[in-house]
N, C-alpha and C positions, 0 to 999 in steps of 0.2 A: 016346606019342601024346596021352594025356590031359594030361601035363605041358606039352606044346607048345600044346595048345588053351587051356590056362589061363594061358599066358605065363610058364611056369617059376616058379611061386610057391614060396616057402619056408614060408609059413604063411598063415593067414587074416589079412586086413587088420585085422580088429577084435579078434581074440583069438589065443591061441597055438596053435590047432589046426593041426597040420602033416600030418595024414594025407591023402594025395593024393585018396583016394576020398571024403573028406568035403567037399572043396572044389568050388565051382562059380563060374561067372562072374556077377557082379552088374553091372548097367548102372545106375549112379547117376542118370542123367538119362533113363532108359528107352531101350530099343534103337531105337525108331522116331525119337527125337530126335537121337541120336548113337550109331550102332551100334559105333563104334570105341572109345568111352569105357567101359571095363570094368575090373574088378579081380577077383581071386580072393578069395572069402570062404567060410567054412564054411556049411553049410546052415542051421545054427541062427542065426547072425548075419544071414544073408541074409533069413530069414523075419522076424526082428525089424526089420531096416531096411525091408523091404517093407511091413510092418504100420504102421510109423511114417509112411512116405510116404502110405500109404492113408488113415490117420486124419487126416492134414493135407490130404487132397484133392488131392495132387500127382500121383497116378497115375490111369490110366483102366482099372484092372483090372475086367473084366466089361463094359466099355464100349469095347472096342478099336476098333470102327468108328464111334464117335460122331463127328459132324462137329466140326472144330476149325479156326478161322480161323488164318492165319499169325501174326497178332498174339497170339492165345491160346496157340498152340504156343510162341512165343518167350517169353511171360511164364511159362509152365509150365516151360520149360527153365531160365530164370533162377532161378525159385523152387527147382527141384530142385538146381541148382548151389549155391545158398545153403544148402540143407539138407545137401548133401554137405560143405560147409565146416564147418557146425555139428557134424556127426557126427565130423569129424576133430578139431575142437577138444575135443569131449567125450572122444574116445579119448585125447588127450594129457593131459587132466585126470585121467582114470581111471588111465592107465598112462603116467606120464612117461618110463618107460624104453623106450617103443615104438621099434623100430628106426628110426633116422633115414632109412635108405634107403627104407623104406615111405612115410614122409611126403614125402620128396623126390620119389619116383616118382609119388605121388598128386597132388602139386602140379603136376608137369610134365604129367600126364595131363589135369588140369583146364585148364591153360593151352592145351594142344593142342586140347581140345574147344572152348574159347571161340574160338580162332582159326578152327577149322573152321566154327563157327556164324557168325562174322563174315564169312567168305569165301563163305558159302552164300547170302547175301541177293542177290536179283536187283537189277540196277541200277535198274529202274523203281520199286522200293520206296523208294529213297533217291536221287533224282536229284541231280546236281551242281548247286548253286545258281548261277544266272547273276548275275554282278555287275551292280549297278545302273548305269545310264548316268551318266557323269560329264560335267558341263557345263564348258566352258572359259570362264573369266572374263576372259580376255584379258590378265591380269597375270602369267601364268606359274604360276598356282596353280589347281588344280582345285577 
């Protein structure tokens, strides 16, 4: 049941920890911005990543109900997504032998999250532009 909840991980995304009971879900862009974007990490790496995001002011730990405009939420989402890209790059620098499947799966998960975010915007936020009126010059050219 636990393996299914975590998405059948073989190890922590950031280190080689493979003990199932040491793993938990990490939401790189926070659960309220995208509940489906998650990965299995060990508790130690999870705490390090959370602290890193906290220090950069990217999370709202302790301020869960603080008001946030849609624009602020979107900016925070993009900053968290960039932070996740940087953490993956650091992982590859630190351990070039990282399993390619982990990196491929992480890239696909980020792409899916970005698509969900793009599809979630209401139409009124980005109305379709109306083309400017074109006048006829009588010579066959507009």
